[in-house]
NUTILO-310191 format. One record per residue: x, y, z of N, C-alpha, C in turn. Coordinates in steps of 0.1 Angstrom, whole numbers, plus 2048, in hexadecimal, padded with zeros to 3 digits. Example, Ala and Ser with C-alpha at 12.3 -4.5 7.8 and 13.67 -1.06 7.14 Angstrom:
8847C784E87B7D384E8847DF84E/8807EA8478897F584788180084F/
***
This chain:
E726BD06FE7A6C9071E716D606F/E686D6066E5F6E1064E576E3070/E526D8076E4A6D9083E526DF08E/E5F6DC08FE676E1099E696F0098/E6C6F408BE6D703089E6070A08C/E55704089E4870A08BE4670C09A/E4A7020A2E497020B0E5270D0B6/E5E70E0B0E677180B5E627260B3/E5C7280A7E557350A4E4A7380AD/E4272F0B1E377310BAE3C7350C8/E4672D0CDE4C7300DAE5373E0DA/E5A7410CFE6074E0CEE567590CF/E4B7570C7E407610C7E3A7630D5/E387580DCE327590E9E3B7600F3/E4875D0F2E527640FAE527730F7/E527770EAE537850E6E4678C0EB/E3B7850EAE2E78B0EFE2E78D0FE/E34784105E35785114E3E791117/E49792110E5379D113E4C7AA110/E447AB105E3D7B7101E337BB10B/E2C7B1111E227B411BE287B9128/E337B312BE3B7B7137E407C6136/E457C812AE4A7D6127E3F7E0127/E337DC121E287E5121E237E812F/E237DD138E1F7DF146E287E814D/E357E714BE3F7EF152E3D7FE14D/E3B7FF140E3A80D13BE2D813140/E2280B141E15810146E16814155/E1D80C15DE1F80F16BE2781C16C/E3181E164E3982A165E31836161/E29835157E21840152E1784415E/E1183A164E0783C16FE0E84317A/E1A83E17EE21843189E25852186/E2A85417AE2E862176E2286B177/E16866173E0A86E174E07872182/E0886918BE0686C199E1087619F/E1D87419BE2887C1A0E2788B19B/E2188D190E2089A18AE128A018C/E09899192DFB89E194DFB8AA19D/DF38B4199DF28C11A0DE48C21A6/DE38C51B3DD68C71BADD58D61BE/DCA8DB1BBDC78E91BFDBB8EA1C8/DBC8F21D3DB18F41DBDAB9021D8/D9E9031D7D989101D5D969181E3/D979251E2D9592C1EFD869311F0/D839361FCD7593B1FED729461F3/D669461EDD5A9401F2D569331EB/D6092D1E4D5D9201DED5B9151E8/D609171F4D5F90D1FFD52911207/D4A90720AD3D909210D3E90521F/D3990D227D3790A235D2B901238/D2D8F623FD228EE243D1C8F2250/D248F425AD208FA267D2D90026D/D2C90227BD38907281D448FE282/D418F127FD4C8E7281D528E2274/D4A8E2269D4E8DC25CD4C8E6251/D558E4247D538EB23AD578E222F/D548E6223D578DE217D628E520F/D6D8DD20ED798E2206D788DE1F8/D788E71EFD778E41E0D858E51DA/D878DD1CFD948DE1C8D938D61BB/D9F8D51B5DA08CE1A8DAD8C81A6/DAD8BC1A0DBA8B519CDBB8B618D/DC78B8188DC98BB179DC78AF171/DC78A3176DC689716EDB9890173/DAE89116CDA188B171DA187C171/DAB87616ADAB86716ADB1861177/DB686917FDBC86518CDB1863196/DB185819DDA78561A8DAC85D1B5/DA38621BDDA786A1C8D9F8661D5/DA58661E0D9E8631EDDA686B1F7/D9F86D203DA687520EDA586E21B/DAE872224DAE86D232DAA87923B/DA4877246DA188224FD9888C249/D8F887241D8588F23AD7C886232/D7288B22CD68883224D67889216/D6A88020DD688841FFD5A8841FB/D548901F9D468911F5D4388F1E7/D4C8941DED4A8921D0D578931C8/D5888C1BDD6488D1B5D608891A6/D6189319ED5D892190D6589B187/D6B89517CD7389C172D7E8A4179/D8489F184D8F8A518AD8B8AF195/D7E8B2196D798BC1A0D748B41AC/D788B81B8D748B11C4D6F8BA1CF/D678B51D8D638BC1E4D658B31F0/D6B8B81FBD6F8B0206D698B7213/D638AF21BD5D8B4228D698B3232/D6C8BF239D778C0242D728C624F/D778C225AD748C8267D7C8D5268/D758DF26DD7B8ED26ED7F8EE27D/D8D8EF27FD928EF28CD988FD291/D97907288D9C91428CD9391E286/D9692B289D8D936285D8C936275/D9793526FD97932260D9892325F/D9D91E254D9F90F253DAC90D24B/DB5906252DC190224CDC78F6252/DCF8EF24ADD58E324FDDB8DB243/DDE8CE246DE38C523CDD98BA239/DD78B722CDCD8AD228DD48A2222/DD2895227DD8889221DCF885216/DD688420ADCF8811FEDD58741F8/DCC86A1F4DD185E1EEDCD85F1DF/DD785E1D7DD585E1C8DD98501C3/DD184C1B8DD483F1B2DD083F1A3/DD883819CDD683718DDDB82A189/DD2820185DD7813182DDD80C18E/DE980818DDF0801198DF880B1A1/DF981719CE018211A3DF98281AE/DFF82A1BADF98301C5E0383B1CB/DFD8461CFE058511D5DFD8581E0/E0485A1EBDFE8611F6E0586F1F8/DFE8791F8E048861F9DFD88E204/E0489820ADFE8A1214DFD8AF20D/DF28B420DDEF8C1206DEA8CB210/DF18D6211DED8E121BDE28E9215/DD88EB21EDCD8F421ADCB8FF224/DC790B21FDC5916228DB991E222/DAE91E229DA2925225D9F93022E/D9F93C229D9C948231D8D94C22F/D8694C23AD78950239D7795F23C/D6E966235D6D974236D66978243/D65985246D6098A253D51986254/D49987249D3B98424AD3997524D/D4296D247D4095F24AD4395C259/D4E96225ED5196026CD46964276/D40970272D3497427AD2996A279/D2796526DD1D95B26BD2094E274/D2C94A274D3093F27CD2E94128B/D3094D28FD2E95129ED1F94F2A1/D17954298D0895329AD0494429A/D0A93C291D0692E291D0A92729E/D1692B2A3D1A9252B0D119282BB/D0C9352BCD029382C6CF59312C4/CF192F2B8CE59282B5CE69192B9/CF29132B6CF49052BACF49042C9/CFA90D2D0CFA90C2DFCEC90D2E5/CE49172DFCD69182E3CCE90B2E0/CD09062D5CC98F92D1CCD8EE2DA/CDA8EE2DECDF8E32E7CD98E52F5/CD88F12FACD28F3307CC38EF307/CBC8F32FCCAE8EF2FBCAC8E02FB/CB58D92F3CB48CA2F3CB78C4300/CC18CA307CC58C5314CB98C731E/CB38D331ECA88D6327C9C8CC324/C998CA317C8E8C0313C918B2318/C9E8AE317CA28A131CCA18A032B/CA58AB332CA48AC341C958AB345/C8C8B233EC7E8B1342C788A3340/C7D89C335C7888F333C7D88533E/C89888343C8E88034EC8688335B/C8388F35DC7B893369C6E88C369/C6788A35DC5B88335DC5D874360/C6886F35DC6B861360C6F85E36E/C77868374C7D865381C7786E38C/C70878389C6A881393C7188E395/C6989839AC6F8A639CC7A8A63A6/C7889E3B1C8389E3BBC908993B6/C8F88E3AEC9B8893A7CA189439E/C9989C397C9D8A638ECA58B1396/CA08B53A2CA78BF3AACB58BA3AE/CB58AD3B2CC28A73B6CCC8A73AA/CC78A339ECCF8A2392CD48B038E/CCC8BB391CD18C838ECDD8CC396/CDC8C83A3CE78CB3ACCF38C23AA/CF18B63A5CFB8AC3A3CFA8A5396/CFE8AD38BCFC8A737ED0589B37B/D0F899384D1888D382D12880387/D0788138ED00875393CF6871388/CF4864387CEA85E37DCDC861382/CD3861378CC486337BCBF858385/CC484C383CC084138BCC484339A/CD184839CCD684B3A9CCE8563AF/CCB8613A7CC386C3ADCB58683B1/CAF85F3AACA285A3ADCA38523BB/CAD84A3BCCAF8423C9CB184B3D4/CB98563D2CBC85F3DDCAF8673E1/CA786A3D7C9A8713D9C918683E2/C9385B3E1C8B8523E9C9284E3F6/C9D8553F9CA5852405CAA843406/CAD83E3FACB28303FACC18303FC/CC6825402CD4823405CD88163FF/CE38153F8CE88093F2CF78083F2/CFC7FC3F1D0A7F93F0D0F7FE3E3/D1A8063E4D2080C3D8D1C81A3D5/D138203DDD0F82E3DBD1A8373E1/D1B8433DBD2684C3E0D228513EE/D2D8533F6D2B859403D24867402/D2786F3F7D2187C3F5D1287B3F3/D0E8703EDCFF86D3ECCF886C3F9/CFF864402CFA86240FCFA86F417/D04877415D0588441CCF988D417/CF688C40ACEA894405CDD89040C/CDC88340FCD087E415CCF882424/CDB88042BCDB88243ACE288E43F/CE9896436CEF8A243BCFE89F43F/D048A9443D138A8447D158A7456/D0B8A545DD0C8A346CD1089446F/D1C89146CD2088346ED2F883473/D33877478D4087547DD4886D473/D55870471D5D869467D6986346E/D6B85746DD77850474D7F849469/D8C84A46BD96844461D9E83A469/D9F82E463DA8823468DB081D45D/DBC817462DC5811458DCB80545E/DC87F9458DCD7ED45EDD87E7455/DDF7F044DDEA7EB445DE67EA436/DDA7EB433DD57EA425DD07F741F/DD3803426DCE810422DC381542B/DC0821429DB5828431DA882242F/DA082043AD9281C439D8A826441/D7E82943CD76834441D6982F446/D65836452D58833458D51840459/D44840455D3C84C456D2F84845E/D2D850468D2284C471D18858473/D0B855472D0085E475CF8857481/CFB85B48DCF6854498CE685549A/CE085F494CD2861495CCA85948A/CD1851482CCB84A477CCE83B479/CC5833472CC8825471CC6821462/CD081A45DCDD816463CE6823466/CEF82146FCF682C474D0482F46D/D0B82446BD19825467D1B81F459/D24825451D26821443D35820441/D3A816439D48814438D4D81442A/D5881C428D5F81C41BD6D81641E/D6F80A419D7B80241DD87805414/D8580C409D9180E400D9381D3FC/D8B826402D8D834400D888393F3/D7F8313ECD7A8363DFD6E83E3E0/D698413EDD5E84A3EED508433ED/D508363ECD4482E3EAD418253F7/D358233F9D3181B405D3280C401/D3980540AD3B7F7407D347EE412/D317F441DD297ED427D237F7431/D197F3439D147FB443D0D7F344E/D0B7F9459D037F2464CFC7FD46D/
***
């Protein structure tokens, strides 16, 4: 009998402990959820926010509960310490404003909020941004010219002249055109560049759509065929 009572006390204790743990977990979850629901986030205005270049700036702010974990979407969290955070954001307008998706978490509780930010840059900053933009454009042109010159060394000056007039053509195609090469799949306009516009153009249709024939009678091969109207040579004779 005494052993039975002892076993009942042990089972009862285990049950009470389990109930207490469940209650504690429920209370803990509620406390964490309440903390997220009442969390306040503040964004600082200029000059606390740092410009990176003409396209990006760092948005600074603070959350009132530093125990809450924070992450962002459509931005990059640069630092987060003691509730203070810095987020890298793309600047899409003269000033910077929009909605920031913020993910908060504490324990098992998770909350996603959208926080509006509006950062006004002063006149001096806007003038600085305009100068940066000009500098970036100049740098881009210098880099493009340097790359162009490297390609000219690889493909030749004549190919470079063709590329200048037709930037939509590849360097390989420009090199072939410079050597007066003809190949299946080349654009008709490339052939016109080589031979000129003194040609005859004939259109025929046998029920499957227009087919085109281009002929230069003073050259060999003379005639070229575009069978589906895509502007590319598919055969010649």
